[in-house]
C-alpha positions as CSV (number, residue, x, y, z in Angstrom):
1,M,59.3,4.2,-3.8
2,W,58.6,6.5,-0.9
3,A,60.0,9.5,-2.7
4,R,57.6,9.4,-5.6
5,R,55.4,12.4,-6.0
6,P,51.7,12.0,-5.6
7,S,49.8,11.3,-8.8
8,W,48.4,14.6,-10.0
9,P,44.7,15.2,-10.4
10,A,43.2,14.6,-13.8
11,A,42.1,17.5,-16.1
12,S,38.5,17.3,-14.9
13,E,39.6,17.4,-11.3
14,L,41.8,20.4,-12.0
15,M,38.8,22.2,-13.5
16,Q,36.7,21.3,-10.4
17,A,39.5,22.6,-8.1
18,H,39.2,26.0,-9.6
19,G,35.5,26.1,-10.3
20,V,35.8,26.0,-14.1
21,G,32.8,25.1,-16.2
22,A,30.4,22.2,-15.6
23,A,33.1,20.0,-14.2
24,A,33.0,22.0,-11.0
25,R,29.6,20.5,-10.2
26,S,30.2,16.8,-11.3
27,N,30.4,15.3,-7.8
28,N,28.3,14.9,-4.6
29,F,30.2,17.5,-2.5
30,D,27.5,20.2,-2.9
31,A,24.8,17.8,-1.7
32,L,26.9,16.8,1.3
33,R,27.7,20.4,2.2
34,L,24.0,21.3,2.1
35,L,23.3,18.3,4.4
36,A,26.1,19.5,6.7
37,A,24.6,23.0,6.9
38,L,21.1,21.6,7.6
39,L,22.5,19.4,10.4
40,V,24.0,22.5,12.0
41,I,20.7,24.4,11.7
42,W,18.7,21.5,13.0
43,S,21.0,21.1,16.0
44,H,21.2,24.8,16.9
45,Q,17.4,25.2,16.8
46,F,17.1,23.0,19.8
47,A,19.8,24.9,21.6
48,V,18.4,28.4,21.0
49,M,15.0,27.3,22.2
50,G,16.4,25.7,25.4
51,L,15.5,22.2,24.3
52,P,17.7,19.1,24.8
53,V,19.8,18.6,21.7
54,P,19.5,15.0,20.3
55,Q,22.5,12.8,19.7
56,L,23.6,11.2,16.5
57,L,26.5,8.7,16.7
58,H,27.3,10.0,20.3
59,N,27.6,13.6,19.0
60,E,25.3,16.5,18.5
61,P,24.1,16.8,14.9
62,G,25.7,20.2,14.5
63,A,29.1,18.7,15.4
64,L,28.6,16.1,12.7
65,G,27.7,18.8,10.2
66,V,30.9,20.8,11.0
67,V,32.9,17.6,10.7
68,I,31.5,17.1,7.2
69,F,32.5,20.6,6.3
70,F,36.0,20.3,7.6
71,A,36.7,16.8,6.1
72,I,35.5,17.9,2.6
73,S,37.5,21.2,2.9
74,G,40.6,19.3,3.9
75,Y,40.3,17.0,0.8
76,L,39.4,19.7,-1.7
77,V,41.8,22.4,-0.6
78,T,44.6,19.9,-0.5
79,L,43.8,18.8,-4.1
80,S,43.7,22.5,-5.0
81,W,47.2,23.0,-3.6
82,L,48.5,19.9,-5.4
83,A,47.0,21.1,-8.7
84,D,48.6,24.6,-8.3
85,P,51.2,24.8,-5.5
86,H,51.5,28.6,-5.6
87,L,51.3,30.3,-2.2
88,G,49.9,33.6,-3.5
89,R,47.2,32.1,-5.7
90,F,46.3,29.6,-3.0
91,A,45.8,32.4,-0.4
92,A,43.8,34.5,-2.8
93,R,41.4,31.7,-3.6
94,R,40.9,30.9,0.1
95,A,40.3,34.6,0.9
96,L,37.9,35.1,-1.9
97,R,35.8,32.1,-0.6
98,I,35.8,33.0,3.1
99,W,35.8,36.8,3.5
100,P,33.0,38.1,1.2
101,G,30.3,36.1,3.0
102,L,32.0,36.6,6.4
103,T,32.1,40.4,5.8
104,A,28.4,40.5,4.9
105,A,27.4,38.4,7.9
106,V,29.4,40.5,10.3
107,L,28.3,43.9,8.9
108,L,24.6,42.9,8.7
109,C,24.6,41.8,12.3
110,A,26.5,44.8,13.7
111,L,24.9,47.6,11.5
112,V,21.4,46.3,10.6
113,L,20.3,43.6,13.0
114,G,21.8,45.1,16.1
115,P,20.2,48.5,15.9
116,L,16.8,46.9,15.1
117,V,16.6,44.6,18.1
118,T,18.9,46.1,20.8
119,S,17.4,47.1,24.1
120,L,19.5,50.2,24.1
121,P,18.8,53.5,22.4
122,V,20.3,53.4,18.9
123,K,22.7,56.2,19.8
124,A,23.9,54.4,22.9
125,Y,24.2,51.2,20.8
126,F,26.6,52.8,18.3
127,A,28.5,54.5,21.1
128,H,29.1,51.2,22.9
129,S,32.5,49.5,22.5
130,L,31.0,46.1,22.0
131,T,29.4,47.3,18.7
132,W,32.8,48.1,17.2
133,D,34.6,45.2,18.9
134,Y,32.2,42.9,17.0
135,L,33.9,44.0,13.7
136,R,37.0,42.2,15.0
137,N,35.3,39.1,13.5
138,L,36.5,40.4,10.2
139,W,40.1,39.7,11.1
140,L,39.2,36.4,12.8
141,D,39.2,37.6,16.4
142,T,35.9,36.0,17.3
143,Q,33.4,38.1,19.1
144,F,29.9,36.9,20.1
145,A,28.1,39.8,21.7
146,L,26.5,43.0,20.6
147,P,25.2,45.5,23.3
148,G,21.6,44.8,24.3
149,V,21.1,42.2,21.5
150,F,19.4,39.0,22.4
151,D,20.2,39.5,26.1
152,G,16.9,37.8,27.1
153,N,17.3,34.7,24.8
154,V,18.2,31.3,26.1
155,L,21.6,31.7,24.5
156,A,22.0,35.2,25.7
157,S,24.4,37.7,24.0
158,S,25.4,35.2,21.3
159,V,24.7,36.8,18.0
160,N,26.5,34.4,15.6
161,G,28.2,31.6,17.6
162,P,29.3,29.4,14.7
163,L,31.7,32.1,13.5
164,W,34.3,30.6,16.0
165,T,35.0,27.9,13.5
166,I,36.1,30.3,10.7
167,P,39.5,31.1,12.3
168,L,40.1,27.4,12.9
169,E,39.3,26.7,9.2
170,V,41.7,29.5,8.1
171,G,44.3,28.1,10.5
172,C,44.1,24.7,8.7
173,Y,44.5,26.5,5.4
174,A,47.6,28.3,6.7
175,F,49.2,25.1,8.0
176,L,48.5,23.3,4.7
177,A,50.0,26.2,2.7
178,A,53.1,26.3,5.0
179,A,53.6,22.5,4.6
180,G,53.2,22.9,0.8
181,A,55.6,25.9,0.6
182,L,58.2,23.9,2.6
183,G,57.9,21.1,0.0
184,L,56.5,18.6,2.5
185,M,53.5,17.7,0.2
186,R,55.8,16.2,-2.5
187,W,56.0,12.8,-0.9
188,R,53.0,10.6,0.0
189,W,54.6,9.2,3.2
190,V,55.2,12.7,4.6
191,A,51.5,13.7,4.5
192,P,50.4,11.8,7.6
193,L,53.3,13.1,9.6
194,V,52.5,16.7,8.5
195,F,48.9,16.3,9.5
196,L,49.8,14.6,12.7
197,A,51.7,17.8,13.5
198,L,48.5,19.7,12.7
199,L,46.6,17.6,15.2
200,L,49.2,18.2,17.9
201,G,49.0,21.9,17.2
202,M,45.3,21.9,17.5
203,Q,45.6,19.9,20.7
204,W,47.9,22.5,22.2
205,R,45.8,25.5,21.0
206,Y,42.3,24.4,21.7
207,S,42.4,21.8,24.6
208,P,40.7,23.0,27.8
209,A,42.5,23.9,30.9
210,P,43.4,21.2,33.4
211,G,40.3,20.1,35.4
212,A,37.8,21.3,32.7
213,A,35.0,18.9,31.9
214,M,35.4,19.2,28.1
215,P,37.4,16.2,26.6
216,A,40.9,17.1,25.5
217,W,40.1,16.3,21.8
218,S,37.0,18.4,21.7
219,F,36.3,21.4,19.4
220,G,39.5,22.6,17.8
221,L,41.2,19.2,17.9
222,Q,38.3,17.2,16.5
223,Y,37.8,19.6,13.6
224,G,41.6,19.8,12.9
225,M,41.6,16.0,13.0
226,V,38.9,15.6,10.3
227,F,40.5,18.3,8.2
228,A,43.8,16.3,8.4
229,L,41.9,13.2,7.5
230,G,40.5,14.8,4.4
231,A,43.9,16.1,3.4
232,T,45.5,12.7,3.9
233,L,42.7,11.1,1.7
234,A,43.6,13.7,-1.0
235,C,47.3,12.7,-0.9
236,W,46.4,9.0,-0.9
237,R,43.5,9.1,-3.3
238,H,45.3,6.8,-5.7
239,L,44.7,4.0,-3.2
240,W,40.9,4.4,-3.2
241,I,39.5,6.8,-5.8
242,G,38.7,3.9,-8.2
243,R,37.6,1.6,-5.5
244,R,34.9,3.6,-3.7
245,P,32.6,0.6,-2.9
246,I,35.5,-1.3,-1.4
247,A,36.5,1.8,0.6
248,M,32.9,2.3,1.9
249,A,32.6,-1.4,2.8
250,A,35.9,-1.1,4.7
251,M,34.5,1.8,6.7
252,L,31.4,-0.3,7.6
253,L,33.8,-2.9,8.9
254,V,35.5,-0.3,10.9
255,I,32.2,0.8,12.4
256,G,31.4,-2.8,13.3
257,A,34.8,-3.8,14.6
258,L,35.7,-0.7,16.5
259,Y,32.6,1.3,17.2
260,F,30.4,-1.5,18.4
261,K,32.7,-4.4,19.3
262,G,36.0,-2.7,20.0
263,P,38.0,-3.1,23.2
264,A,37.1,-0.9,26.1
265,I,39.9,1.6,25.3
266,I,38.4,2.1,21.8
267,A,34.8,2.0,22.9
268,G,35.6,4.8,25.3
269,Q,36.4,7.0,22.3
270,A,33.1,6.2,20.5
271,P,32.4,9.9,19.8
272,L,35.8,10.5,18.3
273,L,35.7,7.3,16.2
274,A,32.3,8.3,14.9
275,L,33.6,11.7,13.8
276,A,36.5,10.0,12.0
277,V,34.1,7.6,10.2
278,V,31.8,10.4,9.2
279,A,34.8,12.4,7.8
280,V,36.1,9.5,5.7
281,V,32.6,8.5,4.4
282,A,31.9,12.2,3.5
283,V,35.0,12.4,1.4
284,V,34.6,9.0,-0.3
285,A,30.9,9.5,-1.0
286,G,31.4,13.2,-2.0
287,S,34.0,12.4,-4.6
288,A,31.6,10.1,-6.4
289,S,29.1,11.4,-9.0
290,T,25.6,10.2,-8.2
291,P,22.5,11.0,-10.3
292,I,20.4,13.8,-8.7
293,L,22.9,14.4,-5.9
294,K,25.6,15.7,-8.3
295,H,23.1,18.4,-9.4
296,A,22.6,19.8,-5.8
297,G,24.7,22.9,-6.7
298,H,23.0,23.6,-10.0
299,F,21.6,26.9,-8.8
300,G,24.5,27.8,-6.6
301,D,26.7,26.9,-3.7
302,F,24.5,28.0,-0.8
303,S,26.0,25.9,2.0
304,Y,28.4,28.5,3.3
305,G,25.7,31.1,3.4
306,L,23.4,28.7,5.3
307,Y,26.1,28.2,7.8
308,I,27.1,31.8,8.5
309,Y,23.6,33.4,8.4
310,A,21.6,30.8,10.2
311,F,22.4,31.4,13.8
312,P,21.4,35.2,13.8
313,V,18.2,34.2,12.1
314,Q,17.5,31.5,14.8
315,Q,18.2,34.0,17.5
316,L,16.0,36.6,15.9
317,V,13.1,34.1,15.6
318,A,13.5,33.1,19.2
319,W,13.7,36.8,20.2
320,H,10.6,37.9,18.2
321,F,8.3,35.0,18.9
322,A,9.5,34.1,22.3
323,D,7.5,31.0,23.3
324,R,4.7,31.4,20.8
325,L,6.2,29.0,18.2
326,G,6.8,25.3,18.6
327,Y,10.1,23.7,17.4
328,G,8.8,22.8,13.9
329,A,7.4,26.2,13.1
330,A,10.5,28.0,14.4
331,L,12.7,25.7,12.4
332,A,10.6,26.4,9.3
333,C,11.0,30.1,9.8
334,T,14.8,29.7,10.3
335,V,15.2,27.6,7.1
336,A,13.1,30.0,5.0
337,G,14.9,33.2,6.3
338,T,18.4,31.7,6.1
339,G,17.7,30.2,2.7
340,L,16.7,33.5,1.3
341,L,19.9,35.2,2.8
342,A,22.1,32.4,1.5
343,V,20.7,32.7,-2.1
344,L,21.1,36.4,-2.1
345,S,24.5,36.2,-0.7
346,W,25.7,33.7,-3.3
347,H,24.3,35.5,-6.3
348,L,25.0,39.1,-5.3
349,L,28.3,38.7,-3.5
350,E,30.0,35.3,-3.2
351,K,29.7,34.2,-6.8
352,K,30.8,37.6,-8.1
353,A,33.8,37.5,-5.7
354,L,34.9,34.1,-7.0
355,T,35.2,35.5,-10.5
356,F,38.4,37.2,-9.2
357,K,40.0,33.9,-8.3
358,P,43.5,33.9,-9.9
359,A,43.9,31.3,-12.6
360,R,46.8,29.0,-13.0
361,P,49.2,30.0,-15.8
362,A,48.6,28.1,-19.0
363,S,52.1,26.8,-18.9
364,G,51.4,25.2,-15.5
365,V,48.4,23.3,-16.9
366,S,50.4,21.8,-19.7
367,K,53.0,20.3,-17.3
368,I,50.4,18.3,-15.4
369,P,49.2,15.0,-17.0
370,S,45.6,14.7,-18.0
371,A,43.4,12.9,-15.1
372,Q,39.4,14.9,-10.0
373,V,39.3,18.2,-7.1
374,T,37.2,21.4,-6.0
375,G,38.5,24.1,-4.0
């Protein structure tokens, strides 16, 4: 019983996993990723203007947005691996999704935005070591500052803070690929153990030093956790994929029983519980196909662009207008500017890069029974 392989995705899911045809846009994931990106932008707009950031479910809205991204990614990327468990093709697909947009965001900040807004002479800017250190973001060594750029802003010297999550995301991909290559994804019961190991790894890597105020599960661990939850839901989708209303009702019971009325030890972890609930609801709701919502990606997948370009735009708006704009006007400028960049990035760069994603050999498709995924 326990040694049975997971039921493989259906033909439509396999098409979604690799972005083939209309089936790639037949679920609600695009809508939820857009919501996640807007939550991050909304939250960061308070921070860059020095305003108190509101709380949703005991967390900042930006944290909830990143949780949605990671949970959906864990689910879809795991289904992609199950559909085509080939290490080389898996790595190529992930690289073609991450690096084209990341490269554009890093180069635009270092070579275009920086020289335009730096307080240094342009020659001194390009001679400064920080300018070239910033390019280390391209190989996932996160750098935040450019010389003389946004030094007077509330969040001084942070050009594109959200890029720190990209290495974490890629680390989750690598762990998943390693587990798959070792054959650990073949049995349903192994999946939770594998992803528990991921959580422990995140705990070790990203927990704060002793005495630090930050909770031990923050940042790296919380996002690794929700990626693991998404991946586990992918491995166990046979238990809930045809029972979404029941699954959603169960999550409401979890909220009521644990989040509001749970014992003190659970209530003390309300922020963490909230993230887990958001992660599961995002995957269950995203896997459905709802009228209107399922067409959110009709003109393109702009969520990644909104995420990686928004913070520099927010900092630029804060730098240029100083205190002359209120929150609403600044947010409108941010959304308009970021939206334009995201659309251009998708149509001129990201979409074209994805045409190079390696296809599964035809013989591999015929071996998998006909039956849901996007990667």
